[in-house]
C-alpha positions as CSV (number, residue, x, y, z in Angstrom):
1,M,30.0,-52.6,19.1
2,E,30.7,-51.3,16.2
3,F,31.7,-47.8,16.8
4,R,34.1,-49.1,19.9
5,L,36.4,-51.4,17.7
6,T,36.3,-48.3,15.0
7,V,37.2,-45.8,17.3
8,F,40.2,-48.2,18.7
9,K,41.5,-49.2,15.5
10,Q,41.5,-45.7,14.4
11,Y,43.0,-44.9,18.3
12,E,46.0,-47.4,16.9
13,T,46.3,-46.4,13.8
14,Y,46.7,-42.9,14.8
15,K,49.4,-43.7,18.0
16,K,51.6,-45.6,15.5
17,S,51.8,-43.2,12.4
18,V,52.4,-39.9,15.0
19,L,53.8,-41.2,17.9
20,T,55.8,-44.1,17.4
21,D,57.0,-44.3,13.6
22,A,55.9,-40.4,12.8
23,T,55.3,-41.0,9.4
24,H,52.2,-38.2,10.0
25,S,52.6,-34.7,11.6
26,I,50.1,-34.0,14.2
27,H,48.4,-31.2,12.6
28,D,47.0,-33.6,9.3
29,P,43.8,-34.1,9.6
30,I,41.2,-37.2,11.5
31,K,39.2,-38.7,8.9
32,K,35.5,-38.4,9.4
33,N,33.8,-41.4,10.2
34,K,30.8,-41.7,8.4
35,L,28.6,-43.6,11.5
36,P,24.9,-44.8,10.7
37,L,23.2,-42.4,13.9
38,F,19.6,-42.7,15.9
39,R,17.5,-40.7,13.5
40,S,13.5,-40.1,14.0
41,P,11.3,-41.2,11.5
42,T,10.8,-38.9,8.5
43,P,7.0,-38.2,9.2
44,K,5.1,-38.6,6.2
45,T,2.9,-35.5,4.4
46,K,-1.0,-36.3,4.4
47,S,-2.2,-35.3,1.1
48,K,-4.7,-31.8,1.6
49,Q,-7.8,-33.9,0.4
50,V,-7.0,-36.6,3.6
51,G,-6.0,-33.6,6.0
52,Q,-9.6,-32.5,5.3
53,V,-12.0,-34.9,5.7
54,S,-10.1,-35.2,8.8
55,M,-10.4,-31.9,10.4
56,L,-14.7,-33.1,9.1
57,K,-14.4,-36.5,10.8
58,D,-13.3,-34.2,13.8
59,D,-15.4,-31.4,13.9
60,V,-18.6,-33.9,13.5
61,A,-17.2,-35.7,16.3
62,L,-16.4,-32.5,18.6
63,F,-19.9,-30.9,18.1
64,S,-22.2,-33.8,18.7
65,R,-20.2,-35.1,22.1
66,L,-20.9,-31.3,23.4
67,Y,-24.4,-30.9,22.1
68,I,-25.4,-34.3,23.8
69,V,-23.3,-32.2,26.6
70,T,-25.6,-29.7,26.4
71,Q,-28.9,-31.0,26.4
72,H,-28.2,-32.8,30.2
73,R,-26.7,-29.5,31.4
74,D,-28.4,-25.9,31.3
75,G,-26.4,-24.8,28.3
76,D,-27.2,-22.4,25.7
77,L,-26.7,-23.1,22.2
78,D,-26.0,-19.5,21.3
79,T,-23.0,-19.2,23.3
80,F,-22.1,-22.7,22.5
81,F,-21.9,-21.8,18.9
82,K,-19.8,-19.0,19.5
83,H,-16.7,-20.7,20.5
84,E,-14.0,-21.3,18.6
85,N,-13.7,-25.6,17.5
86,H,-9.8,-24.8,16.1
87,P,-6.7,-23.9,17.9
88,Y,-5.9,-21.4,15.0
89,P,-8.2,-19.2,12.9
90,P,-9.5,-21.8,9.7
91,S,-9.1,-18.1,8.0
92,L,-5.9,-17.1,8.4
93,A,-4.4,-20.9,8.6
94,E,-4.8,-24.1,7.6
95,R,-3.9,-27.4,9.4
96,G,-1.8,-24.9,11.4
97,K,0.2,-23.4,8.5
98,L,-0.8,-20.1,7.2
99,R,-2.6,-19.2,4.0
100,Q,-0.6,-18.3,1.4
101,G,-1.5,-15.9,-1.0
102,K,-0.2,-13.0,-3.1
103,K,-1.4,-9.3,-1.9
104,S,-2.6,-8.5,-5.4
105,D,-5.4,-10.6,-5.2
106,L,-6.6,-7.7,-2.5
107,T,-6.9,-5.3,-5.8
108,N,-9.8,-7.4,-7.5
109,I,-12.0,-7.5,-4.0
110,L,-11.3,-4.2,-3.0
111,A,-11.9,-2.3,-6.5
112,Q,-15.7,-1.3,-7.3
113,K,-15.7,-2.7,-11.2
114,T,-19.3,-0.4,-11.3
115,Q,-17.4,2.9,-10.0
116,E,-17.6,5.6,-12.3
117,E,-13.8,6.6,-13.4
118,P,-12.3,9.6,-11.3
119,S,-11.8,13.0,-13.1
120,G,-9.2,14.3,-14.7
121,S,-8.6,17.4,-12.7
122,F,-7.4,17.2,-9.9
123,D,-6.1,19.9,-7.3
124,V,-3.2,17.1,-5.9
125,R,-1.3,14.5,-7.1
126,V,0.9,12.1,-4.7
127,L,3.2,9.8,-7.2
128,D,5.0,6.7,-5.6
129,G,8.2,6.9,-6.7
130,A,9.0,4.1,-8.0
131,A,5.9,3.5,-9.9
132,V,6.7,6.0,-11.9
133,V,9.9,4.8,-12.9
134,H,8.2,1.4,-14.1
135,L,5.1,3.2,-15.9
136,L,7.9,5.5,-18.3
137,P,9.2,4.6,-21.5
138,V,13.0,4.7,-21.6
139,T,13.3,3.9,-25.2
140,G,16.7,5.8,-26.8
141,I,17.6,7.5,-23.9
142,T,21.5,6.9,-22.9
143,T,22.1,8.7,-20.2
144,F,20.0,9.3,-16.0
145,D,20.2,13.1,-17.2
146,D,18.3,12.1,-20.4
147,Y,16.2,9.7,-18.5
148,A,15.4,12.9,-15.5
149,S,15.0,15.7,-18.4
150,G,13.5,14.2,-21.4
151,V,11.4,11.1,-19.4
152,F,10.6,12.2,-16.5
153,V,10.5,15.8,-15.6
154,P,7.9,16.1,-18.7
155,H,5.8,13.2,-17.3
156,I,5.7,15.5,-14.1
157,M,4.8,18.4,-16.4
158,R,1.8,16.9,-18.1
159,Q,0.5,16.2,-14.8
160,L,0.8,19.3,-13.9
161,E,-1.7,20.0,-16.4
162,T,-4.4,19.2,-14.7
163,S,-3.5,19.8,-10.9
164,M,-2.4,22.7,-8.7
165,R,0.1,20.6,-6.6
166,V,2.5,17.4,-7.5
167,D,4.3,14.9,-4.7
168,V,6.4,12.7,-5.7
169,V,7.1,10.5,-2.3
170,W,10.7,7.6,-2.6
171,D,11.6,5.0,-0.2
172,R,14.1,5.5,2.7
173,Y,17.3,2.6,2.3
174,L,18.7,2.4,6.2
175,D,21.6,0.4,6.1
176,N,20.8,-0.3,10.3
177,S,17.2,-1.2,8.7
178,I,15.0,-4.3,9.6
179,K,14.7,-4.9,6.4
180,E,18.1,-5.1,5.3
181,S,18.7,-8.7,4.8
182,T,15.5,-8.6,3.2
183,R,16.8,-6.4,0.5
184,E,19.9,-8.3,0.5
185,K,17.6,-11.3,-0.7
186,T,16.2,-10.2,-3.4
187,G,18.7,-7.2,-5.0
188,K,20.1,-8.4,-7.9
189,G,22.4,-7.5,-10.8
190,V,25.4,-5.4,-10.9
191,R,25.3,-3.0,-8.8
192,R,26.0,0.4,-10.6
193,K,26.4,3.9,-9.1
194,V,23.2,6.3,-9.6
195,A,25.2,9.7,-11.0
196,G,24.0,12.3,-14.3
197,Q,26.6,10.9,-16.7
198,T,26.0,6.8,-15.7
199,K,24.4,5.0,-19.0
200,V,21.1,3.7,-18.1
201,P,21.2,-0.4,-17.7
202,G,19.8,-2.0,-20.9
203,N,17.0,-3.9,-18.5
204,W,16.0,-0.2,-17.4
205,P,13.7,-0.5,-15.5
206,D,13.4,-4.1,-14.2
207,S,16.9,-2.9,-12.6
208,C,15.6,-0.9,-10.2
209,V,14.9,-3.6,-7.8
210,T,17.7,-3.8,-6.4
211,H,17.7,-2.2,-3.7
212,K,21.3,-0.7,-3.5
213,Q,20.0,0.8,-7.1
214,G,17.6,2.1,-5.8
215,R,19.0,3.4,-2.8
216,T,20.9,6.4,-5.4
217,L,18.3,6.6,-8.0
218,P,15.6,9.3,-7.0
219,V,19.0,12.1,-6.5
220,P,19.6,13.4,-9.8
221,I,15.9,12.9,-11.2
222,R,14.1,15.1,-7.4
223,E,16.8,17.8,-8.3
224,D,15.2,18.2,-12.1
225,C,11.8,17.7,-11.1
226,I,11.8,20.7,-9.2
227,H,13.2,23.9,-12.1
228,Y,11.1,24.9,-14.6
229,L,7.6,24.6,-13.1
230,P,4.2,26.7,-14.7
231,R,3.7,29.8,-12.3
232,R,1.1,28.9,-9.2
233,K,2.0,25.5,-9.4
234,A,3.8,23.3,-7.1
235,V,5.8,19.8,-6.6
236,F,7.2,17.8,-3.3
237,A,9.8,15.8,-4.0
238,T,11.1,13.7,-1.1
239,S,15.5,14.2,-0.2
240,G,16.2,11.5,2.1
241,A,14.1,12.3,5.4
242,S,13.7,16.3,4.1
243,V,11.2,17.5,1.3
244,V,12.4,19.5,-1.4
245,C,9.5,21.6,-3.1
246,S,9.3,24.4,-5.3
247,G,6.6,27.3,-6.7
248,T,5.5,27.8,-3.6
249,D,6.3,29.1,0.0
250,H,4.8,26.0,1.8
251,S,7.4,23.8,3.2
252,M,6.9,20.1,4.7
253,P,8.4,18.9,7.8
254,P,11.0,15.8,8.0
255,C,9.9,13.1,8.1
256,D,11.8,9.6,9.2
257,H,9.3,7.1,7.7
258,E,10.9,4.6,6.0
259,E,9.4,3.6,2.7
260,A,7.5,5.2,0.6
261,D,3.9,3.3,2.0
262,T,3.1,5.0,4.8
263,R,4.4,8.5,3.5
264,I,2.1,9.0,0.7
265,V,0.0,9.5,3.4
266,V,1.8,12.0,5.4
267,H,1.4,14.1,1.9
268,L,-1.6,13.3,1.4
269,Q,-2.7,14.7,5.0
270,D,-1.1,18.1,3.8
271,A,-2.2,18.2,1.0
272,L,-5.7,18.2,2.7
273,E,-4.5,20.9,5.1
274,S,-3.2,23.6,2.7
275,G,-6.5,23.4,0.9
276,C,-6.1,20.5,-1.6
277,T,-9.9,18.8,-2.1
278,T,-9.5,16.3,-4.4
279,C,-6.6,13.6,-4.8
280,L,-5.1,10.7,-6.7
281,V,-2.6,8.7,-5.0
282,R,-0.8,6.6,-8.2
283,T,1.2,3.7,-6.7
284,V,2.0,0.0,-8.1
285,D,1.5,-1.4,-4.6
286,T,-0.9,-2.9,-2.8
287,D,0.1,-2.0,0.5
288,V,-0.6,1.3,-0.4
289,L,-4.0,0.9,-1.2
290,V,-4.8,-1.1,1.9
291,I,-3.0,1.8,4.3
292,L,-5.3,4.5,2.4
293,I,-8.6,2.3,2.8
294,G,-8.0,2.3,6.9
295,K,-6.6,5.8,6.4
296,Y,-10.3,6.7,4.9
297,H,-12.7,7.3,7.9
298,F,-9.6,9.3,9.3
299,L,-9.3,12.2,6.3
300,A,-13.0,12.4,5.9
301,S,-14.0,12.9,9.2
302,K,-11.3,15.2,9.9
303,Y,-11.8,17.2,6.8
304,P,-15.4,16.9,5.6
305,S,-15.3,19.5,3.5
306,A,-13.2,17.8,1.2
307,D,-14.6,15.5,-1.3
308,I,-13.5,12.3,-0.2
309,G,-15.1,9.6,-2.0
310,S,-14.3,5.8,-1.4
311,P,-10.9,4.5,-2.1
312,S,-11.0,2.6,-4.9
313,A,-8.0,0.7,-7.0
314,V,-8.1,0.9,-10.5
315,A,-6.3,-1.6,-12.8
316,R,-4.5,-0.1,-15.9
317,T,-4.4,-2.4,-18.4
318,S,-0.9,-1.2,-20.1
319,F,0.8,-1.5,-16.7
320,S,0.5,-3.1,-13.4
321,T,-0.6,0.7,-11.6
322,H,-3.4,1.3,-8.4
323,Q,-5.0,5.0,-8.6
324,C,-6.6,5.7,-5.7
325,H,-9.3,8.6,-5.6
326,L,-10.3,10.2,-2.7
């Protein structure tokens, strides 16, 4: 009743002011009515302890009824206990909601604390480009040319002192990628064009998390890390879908993988195909560690002559980096 009276009164006012007296324009906005609406009551959220107790009571009641049924009918208890008693796996969800966690927690489970440290010499080192950027200091660096020639390239040279080949793998950032919306949310800060004479930001390398900067970051570094190499040493660096190489006649075909996570495995397999037997993968991404463990048996069976041990993650104290020794 109140709703009808309000609407009728508003209609009469509108007709008088717009049509009869012409004191208001027909284009003037109509005032919004804040009328009470029918709303469903807000569901009460049970506490975690109450939910666990309720779930346990349901389990007890269910098992009691089903156990009584098996006593009066021909049933196998082993088969009975093989079936799930929840509509969702308890290991993945709790009361219908997925369990939350950090991917980095997996390293504490996958790493073997008693495993010996890998030796310092390897046939090939596969480096996650983003991990190297976060690892290296930038004290006294002004431009990206200084960073490439004074920090990044010397680091690659030091890696070549104890290995015959170094692979530097970068992510690819595609505009039409399904992950573009997620990167837009995580990206922050002022967008800068990364060029040789561009000044390095003061909060570098924290600003690398901005996906727009990360897309152009490796360009000046890739070109420099393949020059002035020692003899019989090889460097492979990704540049978009292609791979730039130096110090060897061997070349790698283009790869359309978007992220370095899976592309690292491609470089690792290429190194094993080329005759490398000991490999080291350095990354800060737990996803890479999980992927390498998943591919371990495939690589071990395909390259039996290679010295492939159990993949392990070695957490360094100075930086969050995983080293996978294969």
